[in-house]
All heavy atoms as an XYZ file, in Angstrom:
794
protein
N       8.168    -16.954     -2.940
C       8.125    -17.681     -1.693
C       6.704    -17.544     -1.129
O       6.246    -16.445     -0.857
C       9.189    -17.083     -0.771
C       9.073    -17.468      0.655
S      10.275    -16.682      1.792
C      11.790    -16.635      0.906
N       6.013    -18.658     -0.992
C       4.637    -18.648     -0.501
C       4.535    -18.800      1.013
O       3.503    -18.471      1.597
C       3.836    -19.768     -1.161
C       3.570    -19.502     -2.629
O       3.540    -18.318     -3.027
O       3.400    -20.471     -3.380
N       5.596    -19.329      1.630
C       5.583    -19.571      3.081
C       6.865    -18.993      3.677
O       7.956    -19.213      3.157
C       5.511    -21.083      3.384
C       4.211    -21.665      2.849
C       5.655    -21.341      4.877
C       4.123    -23.170      2.969
N       6.724    -18.253      4.777
C       7.876    -17.759      5.520
C       8.044    -18.654      6.733
O       7.118    -18.809      7.524
C       7.665    -16.323      5.990
C       7.456    -15.333      4.873
C       6.435    -14.414      4.947
C       8.275    -15.316      3.765
C       6.235    -13.487      3.937
C       8.092    -14.395      2.749
C       7.064    -13.479      2.837
N       9.230    -19.240      6.893
C       9.495    -20.119      8.032
C      10.463    -19.453      8.999
O      11.259    -18.604      8.609
C      10.055    -21.450      7.531
C       9.044    -22.202      6.673
C       9.494    -23.599      6.308
O      10.398    -24.139      6.987
O       8.942    -24.143      5.357
N      10.375    -19.847     10.268
C      11.280    -19.363     11.307
C      11.297    -17.843     11.389
O      12.346    -17.206     11.309
C      12.700    -19.906     11.080
C      12.725    -21.412     11.030
O      12.145    -22.070     11.885
N      13.357    -21.966     10.013
N      10.116    -17.263     11.527
C       9.973    -15.818     11.625
C       9.234    -15.445     12.899
O       8.626    -16.287     13.552
C       9.208    -15.245     10.404
C       9.959    -15.515      9.119
C       7.800    -15.794     10.342
N       9.290    -14.171     13.225
C       8.483    -13.619     14.314
C       7.476    -12.665     13.675
O       7.792    -11.978     12.700
C       9.362    -12.864     15.301
N       6.264    -12.646     14.203
C       5.221    -11.767     13.688
C       4.792    -10.820     14.803
O       4.496    -11.257     15.915
C       4.003    -12.575     13.189
C       2.895    -11.648     12.707
C       4.425    -13.536     12.078
N       4.785     -9.527     14.507
C       4.325     -8.532     15.475
C       2.795     -8.642     15.544
O       2.122     -8.550     14.514
C       4.764     -7.116     15.053
C       4.229     -6.075     16.020
C       6.294     -7.044     14.960
N       2.271     -8.866     16.736
C       0.828     -9.085     16.887
C      -0.005     -7.865     16.539
O      -1.058     -7.985     15.926
C       0.499     -9.517     18.324
C       0.940    -10.914     18.634
C       0.619    -11.460     20.008
C      -0.070    -10.655     20.997
N      -0.315    -11.295     22.289
N       0.456     -6.693     16.908
C      -0.322     -5.482     16.669
C      -0.306     -5.127     15.187
O       0.739     -5.051     14.554
C       0.229     -4.322     17.496
C      -0.565     -3.040     17.341
C      -0.217     -2.043     18.409
C      -0.928     -0.729     18.262
N      -2.330     -0.779     18.002
N      -1.476     -4.888     14.650
C      -1.602     -4.536     13.232
C      -1.178     -3.097     12.981
O      -1.303     -2.237     13.850
C      -3.048     -4.736     12.778
N      -0.689     -2.848     11.785
C      -0.463     -1.492     11.276
C      -1.763     -1.116     10.575
O      -2.190     -1.800      9.645
C       0.684     -1.482     10.272
C       1.952     -2.093     10.840
O       2.452     -1.640     11.851
N       2.446     -3.132     10.204
N      -2.425     -0.063     11.033
C      -3.729      0.320     10.490
C      -3.648      1.747      9.961
O      -3.224      2.656     10.669
C      -4.834      0.215     11.570
C      -6.184      0.607     11.006
C      -4.879     -1.196     12.149
N      -4.045      1.932      8.693
C      -3.996      3.228      8.035
C      -5.341      3.540      7.390
O      -6.114      2.637      7.067
C      -2.926      3.235      6.928
C      -1.573      2.741      7.372
C      -1.191      1.419      7.165
C      -0.677      3.596      8.007
C       0.055      0.964      7.567
C       0.568      3.149      8.411
C       0.928      1.826      8.191
O       2.155      1.387      8.596
N      -5.585      4.814      7.156
C      -6.758      5.265      6.409
C      -8.060      4.669      6.969
O      -8.835      4.043      6.241
C      -6.600      4.952      4.914
C      -5.378      5.581      4.314
C      -4.232      4.832      4.079
C      -5.357      6.936      4.009
C      -3.095      5.406      3.550
C      -4.211      7.522      3.465
C      -3.084      6.752      3.242
N      -8.264      4.868      8.276
C      -9.486      4.414      8.947
C      -9.750      2.926      8.753
O     -10.897      2.495      8.592
C     -10.697      5.229      8.476
C     -10.584      6.701      8.853
O     -10.093      6.986      9.968
O     -10.969      7.554      8.031
N      -8.681      2.131      8.710
C      -8.815      0.681      8.607
C      -8.934      0.159      7.191
O      -9.058     -1.047      6.989
N      -8.825      1.023      6.200
C      -8.944      0.574      4.807
C      -7.658     -0.076      4.303
O      -7.658     -0.768      3.297
C      -9.352      1.733      3.900
C     -10.746      2.237      4.212
C     -11.117      3.406      3.344
C     -12.488      3.936      3.734
N     -12.803      5.183      3.057
N      -6.554      0.182      5.012
C      -5.276     -0.464      4.713
C      -4.742     -1.008      6.033
O      -4.618     -0.269      7.007
C      -4.261      0.533      4.105
C      -2.914     -0.146      3.865
C      -4.798      1.145      2.822
N      -4.454     -2.311      6.058
C      -3.892     -2.925      7.265
C      -2.752     -3.860      6.877
O      -2.717     -4.384      5.761
C      -4.947     -3.731      8.060
O      -5.415     -4.803      7.253
C      -6.105     -2.858      8.486
N      -1.837     -4.060      7.815
C      -0.750     -5.003      7.570
C      -0.226     -5.537      8.898
O      -0.511     -4.992      9.964
C       0.383     -4.344      6.776
O       1.025     -3.352      7.552
N       0.554     -6.613      8.797
C       1.275     -7.198      9.933
C       2.748     -7.247      9.560
O       3.104     -7.543      8.429
C       0.813     -8.629     10.215
C      -0.636     -8.775     10.533
C      -0.911     -8.491     11.979
N      -2.355     -8.662     12.197
C      -2.977     -8.280     13.257
N      -2.316     -7.716     14.237
N      -4.260     -8.446     13.387
N       3.592     -6.982     10.540
C       5.032     -6.991     10.321
C       5.592     -8.375     10.608
O       5.288     -8.975     11.649
C       5.717     -5.947     11.220
O       5.154     -4.661     10.927
C       7.214     -5.912     10.993
N       6.421     -8.868      9.672
C       7.082    -10.166      9.787
C       8.581     -9.895      9.898
O       9.160     -9.211      9.047
C       6.785    -11.054      8.558
C       7.467    -12.409      8.699
C       5.281    -11.218      8.357
N       9.206    -10.412     10.972
C      10.633    -10.197     11.231
C      11.409    -11.488     10.982
O      11.014    -12.555     11.462
C      10.836     -9.742     12.670
C      10.037     -8.493     13.081
C      10.133     -8.263     14.581
C      10.515     -7.285     12.300
N      12.514    -11.382     10.257
C      13.320    -12.541      9.897
C      14.588    -12.593     10.745
O      15.045    -11.562     11.246
C      13.678    -12.473      8.407
C      12.490    -12.661      7.506
C      11.610    -11.612      7.280
C      12.239    -13.882      6.914
C      10.496    -11.775      6.467
C      11.122    -14.059      6.103
C      10.256    -13.007      5.876
N      15.161    -13.781     10.878
C      16.344    -13.983     11.715
C      17.526    -13.130     11.265
O      18.354    -12.738     12.087
C      16.731    -15.463     11.720
N      17.608    -12.824      9.966
C      18.729    -12.024      9.458
C      18.541    -10.521      9.688
O      19.347     -9.702      9.260
C      18.963    -12.303      7.976
C      17.817    -11.841      7.080
O      16.823    -11.280      7.594
O      17.914    -12.051      5.853
N      17.446    -10.139     10.359
C      17.182     -8.737     10.662
C      16.299     -8.040      9.638
O      15.902     -6.899      9.846
N      15.991     -8.708      8.544
C      15.132     -8.086      7.537
C      13.673     -8.147      7.983
O      13.320     -8.897      8.898
C      15.307     -8.771      6.176
O      14.917    -10.120      6.233
N      12.834     -7.340      7.324
C      11.419     -7.350      7.664
C      10.569     -7.163      6.417
O      11.026     -6.612      5.411
C      11.076     -6.313      8.717
C      10.990     -4.897      8.220
C      10.487     -3.965      9.321
C      10.293     -2.563      8.770
N       9.717     -1.665      9.751
N       9.362     -7.647      6.528
C       8.357     -7.508      5.484
C       7.039     -7.178      6.177
O       6.884     -7.418      7.375
C       8.169     -8.809      4.700
C       9.409     -9.291      3.963
C       9.126    -10.574      3.207
C      10.352    -11.155      2.550
N      10.918    -10.384      1.467
N       6.110     -6.632      5.414
C       4.746     -6.514      5.915
C       3.825     -7.233      4.943
O       4.055     -7.237      3.735
C       4.295     -5.043      6.076
O       4.485     -4.341      4.858
C       5.058     -4.347      7.190
N       2.820     -7.872      5.495
C       1.782     -8.551      4.719
C       0.484     -7.826      5.005
O       0.126     -7.636      6.175
C       1.647    -10.013      5.153
C       2.872    -10.891      4.937
C       2.660    -12.251      5.596
C       3.152    -11.057      3.451
N      -0.232     -7.413      3.961
C      -1.424     -6.628      4.226
C      -2.484     -6.689      3.158
O      -2.343     -7.365      2.131
N      -3.534     -5.944      3.446
C      -4.710     -5.827      2.574
C      -5.019     -4.338      2.412
O      -4.988     -3.579      3.381
C      -5.944     -6.519      3.205
C      -5.703     -8.018      3.371
C      -7.208     -6.232      2.417
C      -5.763     -8.803      2.085
N      -5.325     -3.940      1.170
C      -5.778     -2.581      0.883
C      -7.151     -2.676      0.227
O      -7.298     -3.349     -0.803
C      -4.818     -1.871     -0.080
C      -3.456     -1.618      0.519
S      -2.359     -0.709     -0.598
C      -1.832     -2.035     -1.680
N      -8.123     -2.025      0.822
C      -9.457     -1.970      0.242
C      -9.490     -0.910     -0.856
O      -8.650     -0.011     -0.880
C     -10.485     -1.654      1.324
C     -10.607     -2.694      2.450
C     -11.614     -2.228      3.488
C     -10.982     -4.054      1.894
N     -10.447     -0.991     -1.777
C     -10.522      0.017     -2.834
C     -10.534      1.439     -2.260
O     -11.182      1.707     -1.252
C     -11.839     -0.322     -3.539
C     -11.959     -1.808     -3.362
C     -11.464     -2.039     -1.953
N      -9.770      2.324     -2.916
C      -9.680      3.712     -2.485
C      -8.415      4.347     -3.013
O      -7.610      3.704     -3.683
N      -8.234      5.633     -2.693
C      -7.055      6.394     -3.094
C      -6.195      6.646     -1.864
O      -6.712      7.125     -0.835
C      -7.458      7.731     -3.711
C      -8.227      7.586     -5.015
O      -8.316      6.453     -5.542
O      -8.732      8.593     -5.512
N      -4.887      6.379     -1.969
C      -3.986      6.478     -0.826
C      -2.658      7.087     -1.255
O      -2.249      6.955     -2.401
C      -3.711      5.092     -0.222
C      -4.963      4.298      0.051
C      -5.321      3.225     -0.751
C      -5.810      4.644      1.099
C      -6.475      2.491     -0.505
C      -6.972      3.923      1.348
C      -7.299      2.846      0.540
O      -8.443      2.142      0.782
N      -1.980      7.720     -0.298
C      -0.622      8.192     -0.523
C       0.226      7.762      0.662
O      -0.180      7.919      1.820
C      -0.585      9.714     -0.669
C       0.804     10.219     -1.021
C       0.843     11.707     -1.319
O      -0.092     12.215     -1.960
O       1.833     12.341     -0.900
N       1.390      7.202      0.367
C       2.297      6.706      1.396
C       3.651      7.367      1.266
O       4.078      7.724      0.171
C       2.499      5.183      1.255
C       1.306      4.367      1.641
C       0.411      3.943      0.680
C       1.078      4.034      2.963
C      -0.700      3.185      1.024
C      -0.027      3.281      3.318
C      -0.913      2.860      2.346
N       4.357      7.476      2.393
C       5.738      7.912      2.413
C       6.619      6.747      2.832
O       6.166      5.853      3.550
N       7.855      6.749      2.364
C       8.789      5.676      2.713
C       9.983      6.240      3.469
O      10.419      7.358      3.194
C       9.308      4.955      1.452
O      10.059      5.875      0.674
C       8.185      4.372      0.628
N      10.487      5.473      4.402
C      11.779      5.774      5.019
C      12.845      4.961      4.293
O      13.816      5.493      3.802
C      11.775      5.430      6.508
C      11.017      6.459      7.332
O      11.032      7.647      6.956
O      10.390      6.081      8.329
N      12.637      3.641      4.237
C      13.565      2.735      3.550
C      13.034      2.426      2.148
O      11.829      2.543      1.894
C      13.687      1.443      4.350
N      13.929      2.032      1.264
C      13.507      1.564     -0.060
C      12.671      0.304      0.131
O      12.898     -0.466      1.073
C      14.733      1.268     -0.920
N      11.697      0.103     -0.729
C      10.836     -1.066     -0.589
C      10.421     -1.630     -1.940
O      10.408     -0.926     -2.944
C       9.602     -0.739      0.251
C       8.761      0.396     -0.269
C       7.648      0.789      0.689
O       7.944      1.262      1.800
O       6.472      0.624      0.301
N      10.113     -2.905     -1.907
C       9.543     -3.609     -3.056
C       8.142     -4.035     -2.639
O       7.976     -4.721     -1.630
C      10.346     -4.877     -3.411
C      11.807     -4.560     -3.701
C       9.685     -5.622     -4.580
C      12.047     -3.779     -4.951
N       7.144     -3.589     -3.386
C       5.760     -3.968     -3.089
C       5.327     -5.022     -4.105
O       5.254     -4.754     -5.303
C       4.817     -2.779     -3.113
C       3.400     -3.204     -2.841
S       2.271     -2.036     -2.051
C       3.138     -1.257     -0.782
N       5.069     -6.217     -3.603
C       4.618     -7.332     -4.418
C       3.101     -7.441     -4.279
O       2.592     -7.577     -3.166
C       5.297     -8.613     -3.933
C       4.871     -9.849     -4.647
C       5.466    -11.107     -4.023
O       6.185    -11.014     -2.998
O       5.185    -12.187     -4.557
N       2.394     -7.376     -5.379
C       0.943     -7.515     -5.353
C       0.623     -9.000     -5.498
O       0.960     -9.622     -6.508
C       0.285     -6.689     -6.487
C       0.769     -5.237     -6.451
C      -1.238     -6.786     -6.391
C       0.587     -4.532     -5.124
N       0.016     -9.570     -4.476
C      -0.315    -10.994     -4.478
C      -1.653    -11.243     -5.168
O      -1.844    -12.270     -5.817
C      -0.340    -11.532     -3.045
C       0.955    -11.287     -2.258
C       0.777    -11.683     -0.803
C       2.114    -12.031     -2.898
N      -2.583    -10.308     -5.004
C      -3.900    -10.410     -5.629
C      -4.495     -9.005     -5.671
O      -4.162     -8.163     -4.844
C      -4.799    -11.349     -4.821
C      -6.024    -11.814     -5.588
O      -6.018    -11.739     -6.840
O      -7.002    -12.242     -4.950
N      -5.367     -8.759     -6.630
C      -6.009     -7.462     -6.740
C      -5.439     -6.641     -7.880
O      -4.544     -7.080     -8.608
N      -5.966     -5.420     -8.028
C      -5.547     -4.511     -9.092
C      -5.454     -3.105     -8.526
O      -6.353     -2.661     -7.803
C      -6.560     -4.521    -10.265
C      -6.133     -3.548    -11.350
C      -6.734     -5.921    -10.834
N      -4.352     -2.403     -8.859
C      -4.193     -1.028     -8.409
C      -3.360     -0.244     -9.395
O      -2.596     -0.805    -10.170
C      -3.578     -0.977     -7.009
C      -2.296     -1.768     -6.746
C      -1.081     -0.938     -7.080
C      -2.264     -2.183     -5.297
N      -3.563      1.069     -9.390
C      -2.756      1.990    -10.178
C      -1.784      2.661     -9.231
O      -2.134      2.980     -8.087
C      -3.628      3.049    -10.851
C      -4.521      2.485    -11.945
O      -4.200      1.405    -12.492
O      -5.538      3.121    -12.251
N      -0.561      2.890     -9.707
C       0.495      3.471     -8.882
C       1.112      4.659     -9.607
O       1.420      4.575    -10.794
C       1.597      2.424     -8.595
C       2.703      3.026     -7.745
C       1.019      1.192     -7.928
N       1.294      5.741     -8.868
C       2.051      6.888     -9.361
C       3.344      6.915     -8.548
O       3.354      7.302     -7.374
C       1.270      8.189     -9.198
C       1.940      9.426     -9.792
C       2.125      9.278    -11.311
C       1.123     10.667     -9.475
N       4.417      6.446     -9.168
C       5.705      6.359     -8.488
C       6.370      7.729     -8.383
O       6.045      8.641     -9.145
C       6.607      5.372     -9.233
C       6.138      3.917     -9.149
C       6.903      3.052    -10.141
C       6.291      3.380     -7.734
N       7.304      7.890     -7.449
C       7.979      9.175     -7.265
C       8.601      9.670     -8.573
O       9.256      8.905     -9.287
C       9.068      8.865     -6.234
C       8.565      7.664     -5.508
C       7.792      6.874     -6.522
N       8.345     10.930     -8.899
C       8.903     11.535    -10.093
C       8.171     11.192    -11.390
O       8.469     11.741    -12.438
N       7.207     10.283    -11.320
C       6.471      9.878    -12.524
C       5.291     10.816    -12.769
O       4.768     11.433    -11.842
C       5.975      8.441    -12.377
N       4.876     10.903    -14.008
C       3.692     11.683    -14.358
C       2.592     10.785    -14.917
O       1.480     11.240    -15.122
C       4.038     12.764    -15.403
O       4.611     12.141    -16.546
C       5.006     13.789    -14.830
N       2.929      9.512    -15.145
C       1.979      8.551    -15.703
C       1.717      7.448    -14.676
O       2.656      6.883    -14.099
C       2.533      7.934    -17.013
C       1.598      6.871    -17.558
C       2.781      9.021    -18.051
N       0.438      7.155    -14.447
C       0.047      6.065    -13.553
C       0.313      4.732    -14.250
O       0.111      4.601    -15.452
C      -1.437      6.167    -13.210
C      -1.769      7.340    -12.336
C      -1.943      8.634    -12.728
C      -1.960      7.317    -10.923
N      -2.230      9.420    -11.636
C      -2.253      8.643    -10.516
C      -1.919      6.317     -9.963
C      -2.500      8.974     -9.197
C      -2.166      6.646     -8.647
C      -2.453      7.968     -8.268
N       0.757      3.741    -13.457
C       0.984      2.384    -13.958
C       0.038      1.431    -13.243
O      -0.189      1.581    -12.033
C       2.419      1.941    -13.693
C       3.464      2.784    -14.379
C       4.851      2.311    -13.997
O       5.224      1.178    -14.265
N       5.610      3.179    -13.331
N      -0.465      0.439    -13.955
C      -1.363     -0.551    -13.360
C      -0.579     -1.804    -12.995
O       0.221     -2.299    -13.797
C      -2.500     -0.905    -14.342
O      -3.234      0.288    -14.633
C      -3.446     -1.941    -13.734
N      -0.817     -2.303    -11.781
C      -0.201     -3.543    -11.298
C      -1.311     -4.456    -10.800
O      -2.316     -3.991    -10.261
C       0.788     -3.260    -10.160
C       2.004     -2.499    -10.617
C       2.001     -1.117    -10.623
C       3.129     -3.169    -11.057
C       3.102     -0.397    -11.052
C       4.250     -2.465    -11.490
C       4.227     -1.067    -11.488
N      -1.086     -5.759    -10.953
C      -2.066     -6.741    -10.474
C      -1.327     -7.923     -9.871
O      -0.095     -7.956     -9.894
C      -2.957     -7.176    -11.618
C      -2.236     -7.779    -12.794
C      -3.163     -8.001    -13.973
O      -4.348     -7.723    -13.913
N      -2.620     -8.509    -15.056
N      -2.093     -8.878     -9.353
C      -1.498    -10.050     -8.724
C      -0.393    -10.650     -9.574
O      -0.556    -10.818    -10.779
N       0.753    -10.937     -8.926
C       1.888    -11.515     -9.622
C       2.910    -10.481    -10.081
O       3.975    -10.841    -10.572
N       2.600     -9.191     -9.895
C       3.527     -8.139    -10.297
C       4.035     -7.392     -9.071
O       3.439     -7.474     -7.999
C       2.841     -7.157    -11.245
C       2.418     -7.792    -12.558
C       1.761     -6.790    -13.481
O       0.831     -6.090    -13.088
N       2.253     -6.712    -14.708
N       5.136     -6.647     -9.250
C       5.699     -5.871     -8.143
C       6.301     -4.584     -8.681
O       6.527     -4.438     -9.882
C       6.753     -6.684     -7.398
O       7.826     -7.008     -8.254
N       6.556     -3.657     -7.758
C       7.202     -2.399     -8.115
C       8.091     -1.954     -6.966
O       7.891     -2.339     -5.814
C       6.186     -1.320     -8.494
C       5.173     -0.991     -7.428
C       5.417      0.005     -6.502
C       3.964     -1.680     -7.365
C       4.488      0.308     -5.522
C       3.027     -1.377     -6.401
C       3.287     -0.380     -5.476
N       9.092     -1.136     -7.300
C      10.051     -0.642     -6.308
C       9.792      0.828     -6.026
O       9.432      1.589     -6.919
C      11.472     -0.831     -6.828
N       9.994      1.193     -4.754
C       9.842      2.581     -4.330
C      11.139      2.981     -3.623
O      11.586      2.288     -2.711
C       8.644      2.744     -3.362
C       8.489      4.188     -2.958
C       7.366      2.204     -3.981
N      11.758      4.088     -4.033
C      13.000      4.497     -3.382
C      12.779      4.996     -1.954
O      11.667      5.388     -1.584
C      13.522      5.636     -4.274
C      12.436      5.994     -5.212
C      11.370      4.950     -5.138
N      13.858      4.986     -1.188
C      13.817      5.494      0.186
C      13.494      6.982      0.189
O      13.747      7.690     -0.788
C      15.166      5.245      0.863
N      12.912      7.433      1.293
C      12.633      8.864      1.515
C      11.821      9.473      0.367
O      12.168     10.521     -0.164
C      13.934      9.641      1.693
C      14.849      9.112      2.758
C      14.404      9.507      4.116
C      15.455      9.106      5.143
N      14.896      8.565      6.337
N      10.765      8.791     -0.016
C       9.930      9.294     -1.111
C       8.448      9.059     -0.799
O       8.107      8.459      0.212
C      10.308      8.614     -2.430
O      10.044      7.232     -2.380
N       7.588      9.552     -1.695
C       6.140      9.386     -1.559
C       5.608      8.791     -2.852
O       6.132      9.076     -3.930
C       5.454     10.718     -1.280
C       5.924     11.363      0.028
C       5.055     12.495      0.484
N       3.747     12.090      0.947
C       3.467     11.496      2.105
N       4.446     11.200      2.920
N       2.234     11.198      2.444
N       4.570      7.961     -2.721
C       3.931      7.393     -3.897
C       2.433      7.305     -3.649
O       1.988      7.237     -2.502
C       4.527      6.035     -4.276
C       4.320      4.943     -3.257
C       3.378      3.950     -3.468
C       5.085      4.894     -2.099
C       3.198      2.934     -2.541
C       4.914      3.885     -1.173
C       3.959      2.896     -1.391
N       1.660      7.327     -4.732
C       0.204      7.320     -4.634
C      -0.353      6.031     -5.229
O       0.213      5.468     -6.171
C      -0.381      8.528     -5.357
N      -1.460      5.580     -4.653
C      -2.132      4.349     -5.109
C      -3.612      4.622     -5.317
O      -4.232      5.337     -4.532
C      -2.015      3.247     -4.052
C      -0.639      2.799     -3.611
C      -0.748      1.873     -2.412
C       0.065      2.108     -4.751
N      -4.161      4.036     -6.359
C      -5.603      3.982     -6.572
C      -5.947      2.497     -6.634
O      -5.696      1.838     -7.642
C      -6.003      4.664     -7.879
C      -5.794      6.158     -7.880
C      -6.243      6.769     -9.196
C      -5.986      8.271     -9.183
N      -6.429      8.910    -10.425
N      -6.445      1.973     -5.529
C      -6.758      0.545     -5.460
C      -8.127      0.338     -6.093
O      -9.128      0.856     -5.608
C      -6.720      0.037     -3.997
C      -7.070     -1.438     -3.937
C      -5.342      0.300     -3.387
N      -8.137     -0.414     -7.181
C      -9.374     -0.650     -7.932
C     -10.109     -1.886     -7.443
O     -11.332     -1.966     -7.509
C      -9.055     -0.816     -9.417
C      -8.448      0.410    -10.051
C      -8.121      0.132    -11.494
C      -7.704      1.391    -12.202
N      -7.521      1.159    -13.632
N      -9.329     -2.878     -6.995
C      -9.875     -4.148     -6.533
C      -9.067     -4.536     -5.307
O      -7.831     -4.437     -5.334
C      -9.711     -5.182     -7.655
C     -10.293     -6.534     -7.376
C      -9.998     -7.461     -8.550
O      -8.866     -7.900     -8.716
N     -10.997     -7.725     -9.366
N      -9.720     -4.952     -4.235
C      -9.024     -5.281     -2.987
C      -7.682     -5.946     -3.286
O      -7.620     -6.916     -4.041
C      -9.891     -6.184     -2.096
O     -11.097     -5.476     -1.783
C      -9.175     -6.548     -0.811
N      -6.622     -5.392     -2.703
C      -5.268     -5.859     -2.990
C      -4.642     -6.520     -1.767
O      -4.631     -5.947     -0.680
C      -4.404     -4.688     -3.455
N      -4.128     -7.715     -1.979
C      -3.349     -8.467     -1.012
C      -1.892     -8.221     -1.388
O      -1.527     -8.368     -2.556
C      -3.723     -9.948     -1.137
C      -3.049    -10.847     -0.135
O      -2.402    -10.346      0.800
O      -3.178    -12.079     -0.298
N      -1.070     -7.792     -0.432
C       0.298     -7.426     -0.792
C       1.327     -7.869      0.225
O       1.015     -8.144      1.393
C       0.419     -5.911     -1.007
C       0.309     -5.101      0.262
C       1.429     -4.739      0.988
C      -0.934     -4.692      0.750
C       1.325     -3.994      2.148
C      -1.043     -3.949      1.917
C       0.086     -3.602      2.607
O      -0.017     -2.880      3.758
N       2.573     -7.928     -0.247
C       3.732     -8.191      0.599
C       4.749     -7.116      0.284
O       5.142     -6.935     -0.878
C       4.309     -9.572      0.307
S       5.817     -9.934      1.262
N       5.178     -6.388      1.310
C       6.129     -5.302      1.129
C       7.452     -5.694      1.786
O       7.487     -6.028      2.970
C       5.562     -4.027      1.756
S       6.512     -2.573      1.334
N       8.541     -5.688      1.015
C       9.870     -6.015      1.520
C      10.672     -4.724      1.645
O      10.700     -3.920      0.707
C      10.582     -6.962      0.556
O       9.840     -8.147      0.385
N      11.347     -4.557      2.781
C      12.086     -3.331      3.066
C      13.589     -3.591      2.991
O      14.065     -4.583      3.507
C      11.737     -2.798      4.454
C      10.270     -2.488      4.587
C       9.368     -3.443      5.032
C       9.788     -1.239      4.237
C       8.013     -3.155      5.133
C       8.436     -0.950      4.334
C       7.565     -1.913      4.777
O       6.229     -1.620      4.867
N      14.300     -2.647      2.364
C      15.751     -2.741      2.337
C      16.315     -2.115      3.609
O      15.776     -1.119      4.087
C      16.298     -2.019      1.110
C      15.913     -2.707     -0.180
C      16.562     -2.070     -1.396
O      17.481     -1.235     -1.237
O      16.138     -2.406     -2.502
N      17.366     -2.700      4.113
C      17.969     -2.208      5.362
C      18.766     -0.952      5.155
O      19.108     -0.569      4.098
C      18.877     -3.285      5.958
């Protein structure tokens, strides 16, 4: 889906890692939410409350998923799932445009 229709967007940005990772929250009528963001090259670690699917729209990054010992590379057009209540690490090699979908 390239266009989200009939949504509300939270004006205030989510800003992490001194502005190297930013996103905006998109709220849907059914109560679901997504974030759309940009990650600049760098190393990051995130924690999750809800399970999420991270779709990489553009860029290249390596991901160390919870419980994994091997880094995986993802690029535009690919996605990965992260379980709820977990932590995962990213090494962004090329500026990444992403969409993160959260499970309720």
